[in-house]
All heavy atoms as TSV, in Angstrom:
chain	resi	resn	atom	element	x	y	z
A	1	MET	N	N	0.803	-1.201	0.087
A	1	MET	CA	C	0.057	0.014	-0.009
A	1	MET	C	C	0.856	1.202	0.010
A	1	MET	O	O	1.897	1.300	0.720
A	1	MET	CB	C	-0.880	-0.003	1.215
A	1	MET	CG	C	-1.684	1.263	1.324
A	1	MET	SD	S	-2.714	1.311	2.890
A	1	MET	CE	C	-3.394	2.819	2.644
A	2	SER	N	N	0.457	2.280	-0.750
A	2	SER	CA	C	1.314	3.439	-0.767
A	2	SER	C	C	0.404	4.605	-0.026
A	2	SER	O	O	-0.864	4.566	-0.191
A	2	SER	CB	C	1.463	3.820	-2.210
A	2	SER	OG	O	2.241	4.967	-2.227
A	3	ILE	N	N	1.090	5.410	0.668
A	3	ILE	CA	C	0.416	6.489	1.385
A	3	ILE	C	C	0.830	7.838	0.839
A	3	ILE	O	O	1.984	8.017	0.619
A	3	ILE	CB	C	0.872	6.328	2.870
A	3	ILE	CG1	C	0.486	5.072	3.496
A	3	ILE	CG2	C	0.315	7.605	3.679
A	3	ILE	CD1	C	1.076	4.797	4.871
A	4	LYS	N	N	-0.178	8.630	0.452
A	4	LYS	CA	C	0.152	9.909	-0.015
A	4	LYS	C	C	0.178	10.810	1.212
A	4	LYS	O	O	-0.657	10.796	2.085
A	4	LYS	CB	C	-1.003	10.361	-1.014
A	4	LYS	CG	C	-1.013	9.599	-2.277
A	4	LYS	CD	C	-2.092	10.106	-3.238
A	4	LYS	CE	C	-2.069	9.172	-4.488
A	4	LYS	NZ	N	-3.009	9.609	-5.519
A	5	SER	N	N	1.181	11.757	1.146
A	5	SER	CA	C	1.354	12.601	2.270
A	5	SER	C	C	2.050	13.962	1.861
A	5	SER	O	O	2.286	14.065	0.604
A	5	SER	CB	C	2.115	11.920	3.381
A	5	SER	OG	O	2.074	12.686	4.657
A	6	LYS	N	N	2.324	14.824	2.873
A	6	LYS	CA	C	3.072	15.999	2.463
A	6	LYS	C	C	3.803	16.419	3.696
A	6	LYS	O	O	3.513	16.114	4.844
A	6	LYS	CB	C	2.163	17.112	2.079
A	6	LYS	CG	C	1.175	17.566	3.076
A	6	LYS	CD	C	0.360	18.685	2.568
A	6	LYS	CE	C	-0.684	19.075	3.766
A	6	LYS	NZ	N	-1.471	20.224	3.507
A	7	ILE	N	N	4.904	17.192	3.472
A	7	ILE	CA	C	5.650	17.812	4.543
A	7	ILE	C	C	5.906	19.270	4.051
A	7	ILE	O	O	5.930	19.516	2.921
A	7	ILE	CB	C	6.998	17.116	4.800
A	7	ILE	CG1	C	7.981	17.127	3.713
A	7	ILE	CG2	C	6.765	15.714	5.380
A	7	ILE	CD1	C	9.391	16.700	4.037
A	8	ASP	N	N	6.073	20.146	5.003
A	8	ASP	CA	C	6.421	21.509	4.721
A	8	ASP	C	C	7.905	21.553	4.301
A	8	ASP	O	O	8.761	21.052	4.985
A	8	ASP	CB	C	6.177	22.393	5.871
A	8	ASP	CG	C	4.628	22.513	6.168
A	8	ASP	OD1	O	3.811	22.331	5.300
A	8	ASP	OD2	O	4.277	22.906	7.320
A	9	CYS	N	N	8.193	22.334	3.188
A	9	CYS	CA	C	9.537	22.459	2.762
A	9	CYS	C	C	10.289	23.150	3.907
A	9	CYS	O	O	9.936	24.203	4.489
A	9	CYS	CB	C	9.582	23.382	1.515
A	9	CYS	SG	S	11.102	23.729	0.947
A	10	PRO	N	N	11.508	22.631	4.148
A	10	PRO	CA	C	12.370	23.257	5.268
A	10	PRO	C	C	12.918	24.546	4.877
A	10	PRO	O	O	13.309	25.348	5.752
A	10	PRO	CB	C	13.447	22.253	5.433
A	10	PRO	CG	C	13.555	21.468	4.205
A	10	PRO	CD	C	12.152	21.461	3.611
A	11	GLU	N	N	12.854	25.000	3.546
A	11	GLU	CA	C	13.403	26.283	3.163
A	11	GLU	C	C	12.236	27.345	3.087
A	11	GLU	O	O	12.500	28.414	3.550
A	11	GLU	CB	C	14.022	26.027	1.750
A	11	GLU	CG	C	15.431	25.433	1.799
A	11	GLU	CD	C	16.397	26.302	2.487
A	11	GLU	OE1	O	16.531	27.468	2.420
A	11	GLU	OE2	O	17.130	25.664	3.308
A	12	CYS	N	N	11.194	26.993	2.473
A	12	CYS	CA	C	10.070	28.119	2.100
A	12	CYS	C	C	8.801	27.819	2.840
A	12	CYS	O	O	7.927	28.666	2.896
A	12	CYS	CB	C	9.900	28.252	0.619
A	12	CYS	SG	S	9.117	26.826	-0.175
A	13	GLY	N	N	8.625	26.534	3.365
A	13	GLY	CA	C	7.348	26.220	4.024
A	13	GLY	C	C	6.170	25.804	3.147
A	13	GLY	O	O	5.167	25.352	3.631
A	14	VAL	N	N	6.423	25.782	1.867
A	14	VAL	CA	C	5.346	25.368	0.957
A	14	VAL	C	C	5.328	23.817	0.949
A	14	VAL	O	O	6.460	23.202	1.052
A	14	VAL	CB	C	5.629	25.827	-0.612
A	14	VAL	CG1	C	4.684	25.185	-1.520
A	14	VAL	CG2	C	5.587	27.380	-0.590
A	15	PRO	N	N	4.073	23.215	0.896
A	15	PRO	CA	C	4.093	21.702	1.032
A	15	PRO	C	C	4.764	21.002	-0.044
A	15	PRO	O	O	4.732	21.433	-1.221
A	15	PRO	CB	C	2.586	21.448	0.963
A	15	PRO	CG	C	1.908	22.726	1.273
A	15	PRO	CD	C	2.822	23.778	0.816
A	16	ILE	N	N	5.407	19.868	0.370
A	16	ILE	CA	C	6.081	18.982	-0.638
A	16	ILE	C	C	5.214	17.724	-0.540
A	16	ILE	O	O	5.169	17.032	0.485
A	16	ILE	CB	C	7.545	18.662	-0.332
A	16	ILE	CG1	C	8.366	19.945	-0.396
A	16	ILE	CG2	C	8.067	17.684	-1.254
A	16	ILE	CD1	C	9.860	19.727	0.100
A	17	HIS	N	N	4.475	17.346	-1.576
A	17	HIS	CA	C	3.701	16.123	-1.669
A	17	HIS	C	C	4.435	14.992	-2.089
A	17	HIS	O	O	5.232	15.109	-3.046
A	17	HIS	CB	C	2.438	16.403	-2.581
A	17	HIS	CG	C	1.622	17.559	-2.181
A	17	HIS	ND1	N	0.497	17.325	-1.311
A	17	HIS	CD2	C	1.613	18.809	-2.422
A	17	HIS	CE1	C	-0.007	18.510	-1.078
A	17	HIS	NE2	N	0.622	19.517	-1.710
A	18	PHE	N	N	4.279	13.799	-1.474
A	18	PHE	CA	C	4.953	12.611	-1.850
A	18	PHE	C	C	4.100	11.396	-1.623
A	18	PHE	O	O	3.145	11.483	-0.989
A	18	PHE	CB	C	6.265	12.478	-1.054
A	18	PHE	CG	C	6.141	12.302	0.451
A	18	PHE	CD1	C	6.131	10.980	0.901
A	18	PHE	CD2	C	6.006	13.362	1.268
A	18	PHE	CE1	C	5.943	10.890	2.343
A	18	PHE	CE2	C	5.768	13.220	2.686
A	18	PHE	CZ	C	5.782	11.991	3.120
A	19	GLU	N	N	4.591	10.355	-2.285
A	19	GLU	CA	C	3.822	9.073	-2.163
A	19	GLU	C	C	4.932	8.055	-1.573
A	19	GLU	O	O	6.012	7.963	-2.068
A	19	GLU	CB	C	3.354	8.534	-3.522
A	19	GLU	CG	C	2.396	7.391	-3.377
A	19	GLU	CD	C	1.618	7.207	-4.671
A	19	GLU	OE1	O	1.449	8.236	-5.469
A	19	GLU	OE2	O	1.257	6.149	-4.945
A	20	SER	N	N	4.494	7.404	-0.516
A	20	SER	CA	C	5.439	6.532	0.308
A	20	SER	C	C	6.154	5.451	-0.580
A	20	SER	O	O	7.339	5.324	-0.466
A	20	SER	CB	C	4.700	5.912	1.418
A	20	SER	OG	O	3.694	5.006	0.929
A	21	SER	N	N	5.384	4.756	-1.468
A	21	SER	CA	C	6.034	3.677	-2.214
A	21	SER	C	C	7.098	4.233	-3.230
A	21	SER	O	O	8.098	3.636	-3.329
A	21	SER	CB	C	4.962	2.907	-2.945
A	21	SER	OG	O	4.372	3.677	-3.880
A	22	LEU	N	N	6.769	5.323	-3.741
A	22	LEU	CA	C	7.769	5.993	-4.613
A	22	LEU	C	C	8.982	6.516	-3.955
A	22	LEU	O	O	10.102	6.443	-4.423
A	22	LEU	CB	C	7.046	7.080	-5.424
A	22	LEU	CG	C	5.963	6.619	-6.468
A	22	LEU	CD1	C	5.318	7.787	-7.044
A	22	LEU	CD2	C	6.481	5.656	-7.420
A	23	LEU	N	N	8.738	7.110	-2.736
A	23	LEU	CA	C	9.822	7.634	-1.868
A	23	LEU	C	C	10.712	6.450	-1.537
A	23	LEU	O	O	11.946	6.547	-1.593
A	23	LEU	CB	C	9.251	8.300	-0.691
A	23	LEU	CG	C	10.324	9.011	0.259
A	23	LEU	CD1	C	10.848	10.206	-0.406
A	23	LEU	CD2	C	9.471	9.476	1.520
A	24	LEU	N	N	10.191	5.306	-1.079
A	24	LEU	CA	C	11.036	4.146	-0.700
A	24	LEU	C	C	11.629	3.558	-1.891
A	24	LEU	O	O	12.695	2.824	-1.749
A	24	LEU	CB	C	10.034	3.050	-0.002
A	24	LEU	CG	C	9.550	3.458	1.379
A	24	LEU	CD1	C	8.462	2.453	1.797
A	24	LEU	CD2	C	10.637	3.496	2.369
A	25	ALA	N	N	11.148	3.741	-3.092
A	25	ALA	CA	C	11.782	3.287	-4.300
A	25	ALA	C	C	12.940	4.101	-4.815
A	25	ALA	O	O	13.573	3.776	-5.718
A	25	ALA	CB	C	10.797	3.102	-5.375
A	26	GLY	N	N	13.138	5.205	-4.128
A	26	GLY	CA	C	14.223	6.103	-4.483
A	26	GLY	C	C	13.848	7.357	-5.164
A	26	GLY	O	O	14.822	8.131	-5.516
A	27	GLN	N	N	12.641	7.589	-5.439
A	27	GLN	CA	C	12.230	8.857	-6.074
A	27	GLN	C	C	12.542	10.025	-5.156
A	27	GLN	O	O	12.174	10.009	-3.973
A	27	GLN	CB	C	10.857	8.686	-6.591
A	27	GLN	CG	C	10.410	9.941	-7.481
A	27	GLN	CD	C	9.152	9.704	-8.114
A	27	GLN	OE1	O	8.702	8.572	-8.473
A	27	GLN	NE2	N	8.304	10.754	-8.311
A	28	ALA	N	N	12.873	11.088	-5.752
A	28	ALA	CA	C	12.969	12.379	-5.114
A	28	ALA	C	C	11.693	13.219	-5.466
A	28	ALA	O	O	11.152	13.163	-6.514
A	28	ALA	CB	C	14.181	13.108	-5.501
A	29	PHE	N	N	11.259	14.078	-4.446
A	29	PHE	CA	C	10.086	14.939	-4.647
A	29	PHE	C	C	10.536	16.371	-4.385
A	29	PHE	O	O	11.200	16.743	-3.526
A	29	PHE	CB	C	8.970	14.549	-3.640
A	29	PHE	CG	C	8.388	13.178	-3.988
A	29	PHE	CD1	C	8.994	12.003	-3.443
A	29	PHE	CD2	C	7.322	12.990	-4.878
A	29	PHE	CE1	C	8.501	10.759	-3.756
A	29	PHE	CE2	C	6.797	11.821	-5.143
A	29	PHE	CZ	C	7.444	10.616	-4.563
A	30	SER	N	N	10.075	17.309	-5.346
A	30	SER	CA	C	10.444	18.683	-5.293
A	30	SER	C	C	9.404	19.452	-4.566
A	30	SER	O	O	8.252	19.223	-4.709
A	30	SER	CB	C	10.559	19.183	-6.725
A	30	SER	OG	O	11.586	18.421	-7.418
A	31	CYS	N	N	9.848	20.578	-4.092
A	31	CYS	CA	C	9.005	21.656	-3.494
A	31	CYS	C	C	8.172	22.201	-4.661
A	31	CYS	O	O	8.702	22.422	-5.766
A	31	CYS	CB	C	9.864	22.693	-2.868
A	31	CYS	SG	S	8.901	24.096	-2.189
A	32	SER	N	N	6.937	22.429	-4.306
A	32	SER	CA	C	5.955	23.023	-5.367
A	32	SER	C	C	6.215	24.396	-5.674
A	32	SER	O	O	5.547	24.949	-6.581
A	32	SER	CB	C	4.477	22.598	-5.033
A	32	SER	OG	O	4.196	23.132	-3.676
A	33	ASN	N	N	7.018	25.057	-4.804
A	33	ASN	CA	C	7.352	26.568	-5.123
A	33	ASN	C	C	8.451	26.523	-6.133
A	33	ASN	O	O	9.575	26.117	-5.999
A	33	ASN	CB	C	7.908	27.134	-3.780
A	33	ASN	CG	C	8.322	28.595	-3.952
A	33	ASN	OD1	O	8.383	29.071	-5.065
A	33	ASN	ND2	N	8.703	29.263	-2.924
A	34	PRO	N	N	8.009	27.068	-7.396
A	34	PRO	CA	C	9.022	27.043	-8.471
A	34	PRO	C	C	10.373	27.812	-8.254
A	34	PRO	O	O	11.329	27.587	-8.923
A	34	PRO	CB	C	8.229	27.640	-9.639
A	34	PRO	CG	C	7.045	28.261	-9.030
A	34	PRO	CD	C	6.815	27.734	-7.732
A	35	SER	N	N	10.359	28.692	-7.319
A	35	SER	CA	C	11.568	29.505	-7.085
A	35	SER	C	C	12.468	28.847	-5.959
A	35	SER	O	O	13.327	29.411	-5.569
A	35	SER	CB	C	11.288	30.948	-6.755
A	35	SER	OG	O	10.489	31.046	-5.646
A	36	CYS	N	N	11.931	27.739	-5.427
A	36	CYS	CA	C	12.681	27.166	-4.266
A	36	CYS	C	C	13.707	26.233	-4.688
A	36	CYS	O	O	14.869	26.374	-4.308
A	36	CYS	CB	C	11.676	26.472	-3.321
A	36	CYS	SG	S	12.428	25.789	-1.779
A	37	GLY	N	N	13.343	25.096	-5.365
A	37	GLY	CA	C	14.383	24.167	-5.842
A	37	GLY	C	C	14.726	23.061	-4.813
A	37	GLY	O	O	15.613	22.271	-5.138
A	38	VAL	N	N	14.145	22.997	-3.629
A	38	VAL	CA	C	14.445	21.944	-2.619
A	38	VAL	C	C	13.823	20.651	-3.086
A	38	VAL	O	O	12.666	20.645	-3.563
A	38	VAL	CB	C	13.943	22.335	-1.259
A	38	VAL	CG1	C	13.962	21.196	-0.265
A	38	VAL	CG2	C	14.828	23.434	-0.655
A	39	THR	N	N	14.554	19.538	-2.897
A	39	THR	CA	C	13.954	18.194	-3.134
A	39	THR	C	C	14.149	17.393	-1.817
A	39	THR	O	O	15.118	17.599	-1.065
A	39	THR	CB	C	14.585	17.528	-4.277
A	39	THR	OG1	O	16.080	17.282	-4.062
A	39	THR	CG2	C	14.327	18.256	-5.716
A	40	ILE	N	N	13.257	16.373	-1.602
A	40	ILE	CA	C	13.446	15.473	-0.546
A	40	ILE	C	C	13.589	14.096	-1.140
A	40	ILE	O	O	12.961	13.697	-2.142
A	40	ILE	CB	C	12.287	15.478	0.427
A	40	ILE	CG1	C	10.914	15.082	-0.258
A	40	ILE	CG2	C	12.109	16.858	1.139
A	40	ILE	CD1	C	9.826	14.853	0.694
A	41	SER	N	N	14.399	13.204	-0.532
A	41	SER	CA	C	14.515	11.786	-0.868
A	41	SER	C	C	15.058	11.128	0.376
A	41	SER	O	O	15.473	11.738	1.333
A	41	SER	CB	C	15.473	11.726	-2.101
A	41	SER	OG	O	16.733	12.108	-1.752
A	42	LEU	N	N	15.244	9.855	0.275
A	42	LEU	CA	C	15.743	9.059	1.424
A	42	LEU	C	C	17.143	8.494	1.068
A	42	LEU	O	O	17.385	8.038	0.056
A	42	LEU	CB	C	14.828	7.905	1.715
A	42	LEU	CG	C	13.428	8.177	2.163
A	42	LEU	CD1	C	12.526	6.904	2.217
A	42	LEU	CD2	C	13.440	8.884	3.478
A	43	THR	N	N	17.993	8.466	2.108
A	43	THR	CA	C	19.256	7.729	1.994
A	43	THR	C	C	18.962	6.257	2.163
A	43	THR	O	O	17.920	5.881	2.614
A	43	THR	CB	C	20.271	8.227	3.119
A	43	THR	OG1	O	19.777	7.792	4.354
A	43	THR	CG2	C	20.512	9.817	2.945
A	44	ALA	N	N	20.020	5.422	1.919
A	44	ALA	CA	C	19.917	4.042	2.190
A	44	ALA	C	C	19.493	3.592	3.581
A	44	ALA	O	O	18.616	2.836	3.838
A	44	ALA	CB	C	21.111	3.273	1.695
A	45	THR	N	N	20.086	4.312	4.513
A	45	THR	CA	C	19.769	4.087	5.927
A	45	THR	C	C	18.316	4.486	6.172
A	45	THR	O	O	17.656	3.866	6.972
A	45	THR	CB	C	20.722	4.820	6.826
A	45	THR	OG1	O	22.148	4.459	6.557
A	45	THR	CG2	C	20.561	4.556	8.306
A	46	ASP	N	N	17.949	5.643	5.759
A	46	ASP	CA	C	16.557	6.191	5.994
A	46	ASP	C	C	15.538	5.254	5.412
A	46	ASP	O	O	14.444	5.122	5.972
A	46	ASP	CB	C	16.471	7.589	5.257
A	46	ASP	CG	C	17.200	8.669	5.901
A	46	ASP	OD1	O	17.715	8.521	7.046
A	46	ASP	OD2	O	17.494	9.694	5.221
A	47	LYS	N	N	15.793	4.641	4.229
A	47	LYS	CA	C	14.778	3.751	3.551
A	47	LYS	C	C	14.368	2.661	4.578
A	47	LYS	O	O	13.305	2.310	4.660
A	47	LYS	CB	C	15.400	3.117	2.281
A	47	LYS	CG	C	15.411	4.188	1.120
A	47	LYS	CD	C	15.936	3.557	-0.074
A	47	LYS	CE	C	16.169	4.511	-1.166
A	47	LYS	NZ	N	16.694	3.878	-2.428
A	48	GLU	N	N	15.397	2.005	5.285
A	48	GLU	CA	C	15.065	0.953	6.155
A	48	GLU	C	C	14.165	1.508	7.335
A	48	GLU	O	O	13.211	0.818	7.719
A	48	GLU	CB	C	16.342	0.323	6.640
A	48	GLU	CG	C	16.105	-0.887	7.599
A	48	GLU	CD	C	17.416	-1.577	7.962
A	48	GLU	OE1	O	18.346	-1.583	7.143
A	48	GLU	OE2	O	17.425	-2.075	9.029
A	49	VAL	N	N	14.530	2.578	7.929
A	49	VAL	CA	C	13.830	3.165	9.048
A	49	VAL	C	C	12.412	3.474	8.559
A	49	VAL	O	O	11.381	3.060	9.246
A	49	VAL	CB	C	14.614	4.434	9.606
A	49	VAL	CG1	C	13.675	5.117	10.671
A	49	VAL	CG2	C	15.896	3.943	10.163
A	50	VAL	N	N	12.239	4.130	7.466
A	50	VAL	CA	C	10.916	4.569	6.934
A	50	VAL	C	C	10.108	3.330	6.542
A	50	VAL	O	O	8.948	3.285	6.906
A	50	VAL	CB	C	11.048	5.598	5.831
A	50	VAL	CG1	C	9.676	5.893	5.124
A	50	VAL	CG2	C	11.693	6.938	6.273
A	51	SER	N	N	10.761	2.342	5.945
A	51	SER	CA	C	10.054	1.147	5.512
A	51	SER	C	C	9.460	0.419	6.807
A	51	SER	O	O	8.237	0.008	6.728
A	51	SER	CB	C	11.004	0.267	4.747
A	51	SER	OG	O	10.260	-0.984	4.395
A	52	ASP	N	N	10.210	0.351	7.832
A	52	ASP	CA	C	9.784	-0.321	9.115
A	52	ASP	C	C	8.609	0.519	9.651
A	52	ASP	O	O	7.581	-0.087	10.172
A	52	ASP	CB	C	10.956	-0.328	10.090
A	52	ASP	CG	C	11.919	-1.339	9.811
A	52	ASP	OD1	O	11.744	-2.304	8.916
A	52	ASP	OD2	O	13.058	-1.302	10.422
A	53	ALA	N	N	8.721	1.866	9.674
A	53	ALA	CA	C	7.610	2.642	10.222
A	53	ALA	C	C	6.215	2.481	9.328
A	53	ALA	O	O	5.264	2.327	10.015
A	53	ALA	CB	C	7.990	4.107	10.181
A	54	PHE	N	N	6.427	2.432	7.977
A	54	PHE	CA	C	5.211	2.216	7.195
A	54	PHE	C	C	4.663	0.846	7.447
A	54	PHE	O	O	3.432	0.639	7.488
A	54	PHE	CB	C	5.544	2.425	5.765
A	54	PHE	CG	C	5.676	3.811	5.236
A	54	PHE	CD1	C	6.687	4.271	4.488
A	54	PHE	CD2	C	4.595	4.668	5.603
A	54	PHE	CE1	C	6.746	5.584	4.136
A	54	PHE	CE2	C	4.690	6.044	5.135
A	54	PHE	CZ	C	5.757	6.528	4.379
A	55	ASP	N	N	5.569	-0.219	7.656
A	55	ASP	CA	C	5.122	-1.606	7.895
A	55	ASP	C	C	4.274	-1.567	9.181
A	55	ASP	O	O	3.186	-2.300	9.291
A	55	ASP	CB	C	6.193	-2.534	7.887
A	55	ASP	CG	C	6.751	-2.833	6.554
A	55	ASP	OD1	O	6.180	-2.525	5.525
A	55	ASP	OD2	O	7.928	-3.420	6.547
A	56	LYS	N	N	4.801	-0.909	10.197
A	56	LYS	CA	C	4.130	-0.874	11.529
A	56	LYS	C	C	2.846	-0.159	11.434
A	56	LYS	O	O	1.773	-0.642	12.017
A	56	LYS	CB	C	5.009	-0.293	12.556
A	56	LYS	CG	C	6.222	-1.187	12.979
A	56	LYS	CD	C	7.129	-0.495	13.958
A	56	LYS	CE	C	8.320	-1.449	14.283
A	56	LYS	NZ	N	9.305	-0.777	15.086
A	57	PHE	N	N	2.811	0.975	10.703
A	57	PHE	CA	C	1.519	1.685	10.521
A	57	PHE	C	C	0.502	0.821	9.835
A	57	PHE	O	O	-0.627	0.781	10.143
A	57	PHE	CB	C	1.824	2.930	9.633
A	57	PHE	CG	C	0.527	3.679	9.263
A	57	PHE	CD1	C	-0.052	4.474	10.126
A	57	PHE	CD2	C	0.068	3.458	7.978
A	57	PHE	CE1	C	-1.257	5.160	9.799
A	57	PHE	CE2	C	-1.129	4.186	7.614
A	57	PHE	CZ	C	-1.806	4.959	8.469
A	58	GLU	N	N	0.991	0.003	8.721
A	58	GLU	CA	C	0.069	-0.793	7.996
A	58	GLU	C	C	-0.567	-1.888	8.866
A	58	GLU	O	O	-1.723	-2.200	8.845
A	58	GLU	CB	C	0.747	-1.410	6.809
A	58	GLU	CG	C	-0.179	-2.232	5.877
A	58	GLU	CD	C	-1.174	-1.299	5.193
A	58	GLU	OE1	O	-0.982	-0.156	5.032
A	58	GLU	OE2	O	-2.195	-1.825	4.742
A	59	GLN	N	N	0.334	-2.472	9.742
A	59	GLN	CA	C	-0.204	-3.443	10.827
A	59	GLN	C	C	-1.208	-2.961	11.633
A	59	GLN	O	O	-2.212	-3.518	11.855
A	59	GLN	CB	C	0.929	-4.060	11.494
A	59	GLN	CG	C	1.939	-4.984	10.778
A	59	GLN	CD	C	3.185	-5.398	11.528
A	59	GLN	OE1	O	3.362	-4.870	12.628
A	59	GLN	NE2	N	4.003	-6.215	10.961
A	60	MET	N	N	-0.936	-1.707	12.227
A	60	MET	CA	C	-1.915	-1.053	13.047
A	60	MET	C	C	-3.201	-0.762	12.301
A	60	MET	O	O	-4.289	-1.013	12.916
A	60	MET	CB	C	-1.303	0.220	13.717
A	60	MET	CG	C	-0.153	-0.055	14.617
A	60	MET	SD	S	0.771	1.455	15.133
A	60	MET	CE	C	-0.502	2.533	15.641
A	61	ARG	N	N	-3.056	-0.297	11.135
A	61	ARG	CA	C	-4.346	-0.021	10.319
A	61	ARG	C	C	-5.164	-1.284	10.038
A	61	ARG	O	O	-6.320	-1.196	10.182
A	61	ARG	CB	C	-3.939	0.710	9.018
A	61	ARG	CG	C	-5.092	1.270	8.192
A	61	ARG	CD	C	-4.665	1.870	6.957
A	61	ARG	NE	N	-4.236	0.949	5.962
A	61	ARG	CZ	C	-5.096	0.255	5.218
A	61	ARG	NH1	N	-6.351	0.496	5.167
A	61	ARG	NH2	N	-4.575	-0.621	4.415
A	62	ASN	N	N	-4.413	-2.394	9.823
A	62	ASN	CA	C	-5.146	-3.536	9.545
A	62	ASN	C	C	-5.831	-4.095	10.753
A	62	ASN	O	O	-6.970	-4.655	10.728
A	62	ASN	CB	C	-4.173	-4.658	8.943
A	62	ASN	CG	C	-3.809	-4.405	7.588
A	62	ASN	OD1	O	-4.462	-3.696	6.759
A	62	ASN	ND2	N	-2.680	-4.905	7.073
A	63	GLN	N	N	-5.172	-3.990	11.939
A	63	GLN	CA	C	-5.766	-4.429	13.227
A	63	GLN	C	C	-6.955	-3.585	13.519
A	63	GLN	O	O	-7.941	-4.110	13.956
A	63	GLN	CB	C	-4.688	-4.309	14.331
A	63	GLN	CG	C	-3.644	-5.366	14.294
A	63	GLN	CD	C	-2.557	-5.194	15.302
A	63	GLN	OE1	O	-2.440	-4.137	15.966
A	63	GLN	NE2	N	-1.697	-6.085	15.439
A	64	ALA	N	N	-6.800	-2.303	13.313
A	64	ALA	CA	C	-7.996	-1.343	13.600
A	64	ALA	C	C	-9.176	-1.718	12.631
A	64	ALA	O	O	-10.321	-1.719	13.086
A	64	ALA	CB	C	-7.576	0.024	13.409
A	65	THR	N	N	-8.833	-1.952	11.401
A	65	THR	CA	C	-9.963	-2.278	10.513
A	65	THR	C	C	-10.582	-3.646	10.810
A	65	THR	O	O	-11.766	-3.805	10.849
A	65	THR	CB	C	-9.337	-2.389	9.036
A	65	THR	OG1	O	-8.777	-1.139	8.637
A	65	THR	CG2	C	-10.350	-2.747	8.037
A	66	HIS	N	N	-9.762	-4.584	11.181
A	66	HIS	CA	C	-10.317	-5.966	11.582
A	66	HIS	C	C	-11.174	-5.775	12.845
A	66	HIS	O	O	-12.335	-6.275	12.884
A	66	HIS	CB	C	-9.123	-6.900	11.933
A	66	HIS	CG	C	-9.564	-8.227	12.325
A	66	HIS	ND1	N	-10.095	-9.123	11.456
A	66	HIS	CD2	C	-9.510	-8.904	13.460
A	66	HIS	CE1	C	-10.435	-10.184	12.027
A	66	HIS	NE2	N	-10.103	-10.094	13.335
A	67	GLN	N	N	-10.709	-4.984	13.821
A	67	GLN	CA	C	-11.502	-4.761	15.068
A	67	GLN	C	C	-12.801	-4.079	14.777
A	67	GLN	O	O	-13.835	-4.301	15.403
A	67	GLN	CB	C	-10.629	-4.070	16.145
A	67	GLN	CG	C	-9.605	-4.915	16.708
A	67	GLN	CD	C	-8.652	-4.158	17.713
A	67	GLN	OE1	O	-8.853	-2.955	17.820
A	67	GLN	NE2	N	-7.854	-4.920	18.418
A	68	ALA	N	N	-12.714	-3.091	13.936
A	68	ALA	CA	C	-13.971	-2.275	13.549
A	68	ALA	C	C	-14.907	-3.236	12.870
A	68	ALA	O	O	-16.215	-3.115	13.093
A	68	ALA	CB	C	-13.536	-1.169	12.652
A	69	GLY	N	N	-14.476	-4.118	12.080
A	69	GLY	CA	C	-15.316	-5.089	11.397
A	69	GLY	C	C	-16.075	-6.008	12.421
A	69	GLY	O	O	-17.296	-6.384	12.221
A	70	ARG	N	N	-15.436	-6.279	13.493
A	70	ARG	CA	C	-16.068	-7.213	14.464
A	70	ARG	C	C	-17.210	-6.433	15.140
A	70	ARG	O	O	-18.258	-7.078	15.481
A	70	ARG	CB	C	-15.075	-7.518	15.588
A	70	ARG	CG	C	-14.177	-8.649	15.181
A	70	ARG	CD	C	-13.498	-9.176	16.352
A	70	ARG	NE	N	-12.076	-9.332	16.012
A	70	ARG	CZ	C	-11.165	-9.414	16.967
A	70	ARG	NH1	N	-11.415	-9.348	18.223
A	70	ARG	NH2	N	-9.874	-9.548	16.603
A	71	TYR	N	N	-17.160	-5.134	15.250
A	71	TYR	CA	C	-18.162	-4.429	15.947
A	71	TYR	C	C	-19.288	-3.965	15.069
A	71	TYR	O	O	-20.353	-3.683	15.454
A	71	TYR	CB	C	-17.566	-3.161	16.630
A	71	TYR	CG	C	-16.646	-3.623	17.748
A	71	TYR	CD1	C	-15.252	-3.276	17.692
A	71	TYR	CD2	C	-17.082	-4.276	18.917
A	71	TYR	CE1	C	-14.428	-3.682	18.722
A	71	TYR	CE2	C	-16.231	-4.657	19.918
A	71	TYR	CZ	C	-14.891	-4.379	19.866
A	71	TYR	OH	O	-14.052	-4.730	20.756
A	72	ASP	N	N	-19.004	-4.033	13.733
A	72	ASP	CA	C	-20.066	-3.685	12.856
A	72	ASP	C	C	-21.146	-4.725	12.680
A	72	ASP	O	O	-22.220	-4.553	12.282
A	72	ASP	CB	C	-19.442	-3.359	11.378
A	72	ASP	CG	C	-18.747	-2.008	11.438
A	72	ASP	OD1	O	-18.971	-1.230	12.358
A	72	ASP	OD2	O	-17.933	-1.768	10.473
A	73	ALA	N	N	-20.663	-6.033	12.919
A	73	ALA	CA	C	-21.612	-7.134	12.736
A	73	ALA	C	C	-22.720	-7.197	13.693
A	73	ALA	O	O	-22.792	-6.661	14.788
A	73	ALA	CB	C	-20.839	-8.439	12.729
């Protein structure tokens, strides 16, 4: 599963939109301010940390969805 998100650019504060699966695949994302030029990407070490965090988030989301399903019946 890919998660769409955004962070504020550390230089100008304009949002940088990114998609988790593409970020983990090595893609860089640019600030949407055309005069800024900042990009974000992950180092090899960062990829492992972020991948683990996304996996844990996905597990928690699946557990919450499963538990919600039990109460809907």
